[in-house]
N, C-alpha and C positions, 0 to 999 in steps of 0.2 A: 514608480509602483503605486498602485491604487490602494486605498484604505480598505482592508478586508474585515474591519470590525463588523460583526453581524448587526443588522438592523431589524431582524425578526427573530422570533423564538419558535423554531419549526419542529423541535424534537422533544417537547415535554413528555415525560413519562416513558420514554423509550430507552431501552438498554442497548448500549453499544459496546462490543468487544473489539479491542484494538490490539493487534500483535505488533511487536517492535515499538512499544509505546514509550520506551525510556528516553528516546531522543529523536532528533530529526523530524521527518514528516509525521511519525507516530505521535510524538509529544505535541507537536503543533495541532494535530487533529484531535487529540484528547482535550486540549484546551478549547478548541473551536466547538466540538460537539457538546461539551459541558456547558459552554456559554449559551448554547441554543436549547438547553434544558435536558439533555440526555444524561442518563446515569451511565457512567463510563467504567468499564472493566479494563484495566491496563495489564497486558501480558508482556513479559520480557524475560530473558534469561539473566539479565543484570538486576539482581535483587535490590540493591541500594537505590539505583537510579529509577527502577520501575516503581518501587514503593514511594519514592519522592514524587513521581509523576501522579500517582494515584492520590497521594495526600493533597497535592496542589489542586486537583480538580474535584476533590471530595468523593473519589470513587474507590473501587476495590482493586487491589493488586493481587495477581496470581502468577507466581513464578512459573514459567512455562518454557520448556524446550520444545519448539514447534515441530521438531522432527520426530518426536516421541508420541505415538498415537494415544497412549494412556494419559499422558499429560494434557494433550489437546482436548480429549474428551472431558477430562476433569475441569479444564478451563471453562468450557461452555456449560457444563453442569453447575459449576459455581456461580456463573452469571445468572442462570435461570433460577437456581435455588435462592440466591440472594435477592434478586430483583423481580422475579416472576415472569421473565420473558427474555427472548433473544431477538431483538428487532433489527439490529445492525451488526454486521460482521465486517470489519475492515482488516483484511488479511494482508498485512503490510510488511511483516518481518522479512529481511533479506540481507545478503552479504555480497561484497564485491572485493574479494581478497586479491592481493598483488600477484599471487601465483596463478591466477586465472588470466591468461594473456592470449597470445596467438595459439591456434590449434597445433602449431609446430613445436611449441614449448610447454604447453599446459599438460600436466600429467593426469593420469586417470583418477588419482585420489583427489586432486583439486577439482576436477570435473564433477565427481560424485558429490563432494561436500557442498558445492554451490547448488547443484540440482536438488539435493535434500532440503536445504534451507529455503531456497527460492521457489521451488516448484512443488515438491512433495508436501511441504508444509501447507501450501494453499489447498492442495487436495485434501489433506487431513482436516483442515479447518472448515472447509466447505462441507465435508462429510459429517463433521460433528455438529455444525450449525443447522443444516437443512432439516433434520427431524423436528427441532423446536419450531422452526419457521413454518413448516408444513402443518404442524398441529395448530398453530396460531392462525394460519391462512394468510400470512403476510410476512414480509421481511425484505431487507436490502443487503446484498452481499457486494462488497467492493474489494476487488483483488488488485494489488499493486503489480502492474506489468511495467512497461517502460516504452518510451519512444523507440528504443532499439528493437522492439518487437516488430516495428514496421520499417525500419531503416537499417542498412548495413554500415559498417564502419571499418576503416583500415587500422584504427587504434583499437584492436579487437580485445574483447573479454569474452572468449568463445562460449564458455559455459553460462555466464550471466546472460548473454544475448539469447542463447537457446532456451534458457529457463524462462525468460520473460515472454518469448514467443509461445512457450507452452502455457503460461498463465493466461495469455490472451485467448488462445484457442479453447482452453478449458472453460474460461469464463463465458465465452460465446455459447458453448455447448450447454452449460448449466442454465444459462439465461433462457435458452429455447426450451429445455426440458421441463423447467419448473415454473414457467410463466403463468400457467393456468392454476397453479397453487398459490398465486398472489405474491410470488417471490421474484424480485429482480436481481440479476447478477450482471455486474459490469466490470470491465477491466479499465482501471485508471492507468493512463500512460503518460507519466510526467516526463518533461524534458529534464536536462541537467538541473539539479537543485542544489542550492548553497547550503549543504548540510556538512556536519563533521566528517562523514564518510568521503564526500567529494573533496573537501578541503585537504584531507590527509593524502588522498590519491594525487591531487594536483601539486601539493607542496613537494612531493617527491619527484614530480615530473612536470615542471612549468611549461615545457614545450607542448606536452600533451594537452594541458589546459588551454593554451593559446590556440592550438589547432581546433579544439572543440568550440571555443567561444565564438570564433569568427563565423560559424555557421548559424548562429542564433540571430534571427532578424531583429529582435528587440535589443540586442547588444549586451545582454546580461543573462545570468542564470536565474532561475526562479528562487523565490524565498519559500521556505517550508509552509508558511502561513497561506500562501497562494494555492498550494496544493491542498491544504486542509480545507480551504473554502470550496474547492471542487468536490472533495469528499462529502462535506456537509450538504451540498446540493444533491449529490447522488443518493445520499441517505434519506433525504426528505421527500415529502409528497410533491414538491415542485418538480421532481424528476419521475413522476408516476408513469410516464410513457417512455422512459429511457431504459432500455433493457438489451442485454446481449451486445452492448456497445463497446467500441474501441474509443474510449473517452480521452482524447489527447489534450494535455495541458502543457504545451511545449514551447510557447513563445513564437510559434510559426516555423520551428526548425524542420518539421516533417513536410512543410509545403514549400521549402526554399530551394532554389537552384543557385542564384547569385544574391547575396545579401547586400544591404546598403553599405557604403563606405563610411 
């Protein structure tokens, strides 16, 4: 793994709102964006861990249920009221519960719950962030999709996969619609990441873990810091011509047919 310690300071004075900031990719990104000078607003439903994340990066914590329109609007208002702008929205909150499995066994309640958290929340966050960015004439929205938005899998998580495909399509649409307002919208598509969520899933089913790992050309899962580095790039002016993109950070899994032995 390469060293992802930032060598530049690309985000001074910019306000970044991160959902799902209490752990995993969200926490790693909060640390990375703060290290590059951003003022970070950490949003999470986990009050204790979310506050700890905000304290660590010297930012603001706003407890937020990302499926609640009123709370999402309050989140972005708090960011703007506190820091004077909303420059970066990393809409990252998501779930992958064990009852989301094959379409043959996944119930409607499980389907709806995943769609609400993974897809509807991104809709709500974009809807809340865009007016601030349009008023400023600039902004970067990064929505967490997944490599499963472009690949199918026999180890199915049907609602998760469908939700991430929706995030990808919506991000493309918004990137096109608001490009001339100075706003870029991109879908970040990570491969499997070594986060607590993945560890929990694979601890319960080692065979599923082995089946997935064999398809990654680099022979390992990503670290959250590697995904955070991609977010920092997309948030920065280094990505000024990257818009409406399917930004894959997947170790080559989406390009592989047969992987090395």
